[in-house]
N, C-alpha and C positions, 0 to 999 in steps of 0.2 A: 598388363598388370592393372589391377583394380585399385581405385582410390577409396574403396569402401572402408569404413572404420567400424570396429566392433563396439557394440553397446557395452559400456563399462558399469553403468549404474542405472537402476530404475527406481524412482521414488514414488511413493504414494502420498497424496495430500493428507494432511492432518487437520481435521476441524479444530478450531481453537477460538477463544475469545480474546480480543485485544481492546485497548483503549478503555472506554467506559462500558464495554459489553458488546462490542461489534463482533458478529459472527463472521468468520472468514476461514479460508483454507490455506494453511501454510504448506507450500511445496517443499521448501527447505528453510532451515533456520539455524538456531544456536548449535545443534549437534553436528550439522553438516558444514559449518562455516569454514573449516580448514579445507574441505574438498572444493569449495566454490570461491575461495579467496580471490579477489577482494570483496566479493558479495557476501552480505550477512544474512539476507533472507529474501524470499520471494513469496508474496502473499497474493491470493486471489480473493477479492471481496466481491461476491456475486450473490445478490438476494433480491427477491421480489416482495419481501416482507419488511416494511419500514421499521418495525420493532427490532429487527436484527441489525440495524445500522444507525438509526437516528441519534443514539447517545454519543456516537462519534469518538473522536480522539481529542479530548480536551487538552489544555495547555500542558506541553511536555518538551523537554530538551532533546536535541539530537547530538549536541557536543561535536559539531564539525562533520557529522556523517551526512553523506549525500543520498537523496532518494530520487527515484524516477517513478512517477505515478502516471498511469495511462487510464483514462476514464472511457469506458465503452458506452455506458448508459448512465444518465443522471448528472447531478451536480455535486461538487464538493466545495464548500466555502473554506478558504484558507486564510489564516492571519498569523502575524508574529508580533513579538513584544516590541518591535521597532515601529509598529504602525502600518507595516505593509499588509495588504489584503487583496483578495481576488477570488474568483470562482473558476474552478476547473470543470468544464462541461464535456458532454459526449463528444468523443473524438479528440479531446485535448490531451496533451502530454505536458507534465511539469517536471523539470529537473531542478531540484532544490539543493542548495548547499547551505546547510544550517551552521552558522558560526557559533563558536563556543560562547556560552553565556546568553544566547538568544533562545527563547522558548517560542513554540508555535502551536497552533491547533488546526486540525482538519475535521470539519463537520459535514459528513455526507447528508445530502438532502434528497437524493433520488430524482426521478423524473415524474412527469404527470401521472404515470401509471404505477408509481411506487417502486420502480426498479432502480437498483444501484449496482452497477457492474464495473469492475476494473481490476487492475493489477498494480502492485507496488514492489519495486526492486530496491 
């Protein structure tokens, strides 16, 4: 007997703008949330054009939602309204639990070649 499973769904990325105008590809999001519960979205942010990501994701709340960010290339400066801050760099993973009432920002900086690649779940 085979343990092979049948493919149930194939998704096609949807180019979108998020934050202050960051170009990214949403693999799944709002409309598919019930299918992937408890996950809300999967975004692929991959660009070698700094104008596509430098405006970043200025101050915004997450209201208790957790995110996992994996940076493949580049740097992302992160800060929150409690004064916590840091940089997520190539090969780094950040698991963030955003408390209710706390706002934060993620500002992609890219690498020396202008590349910014990663994923956020």
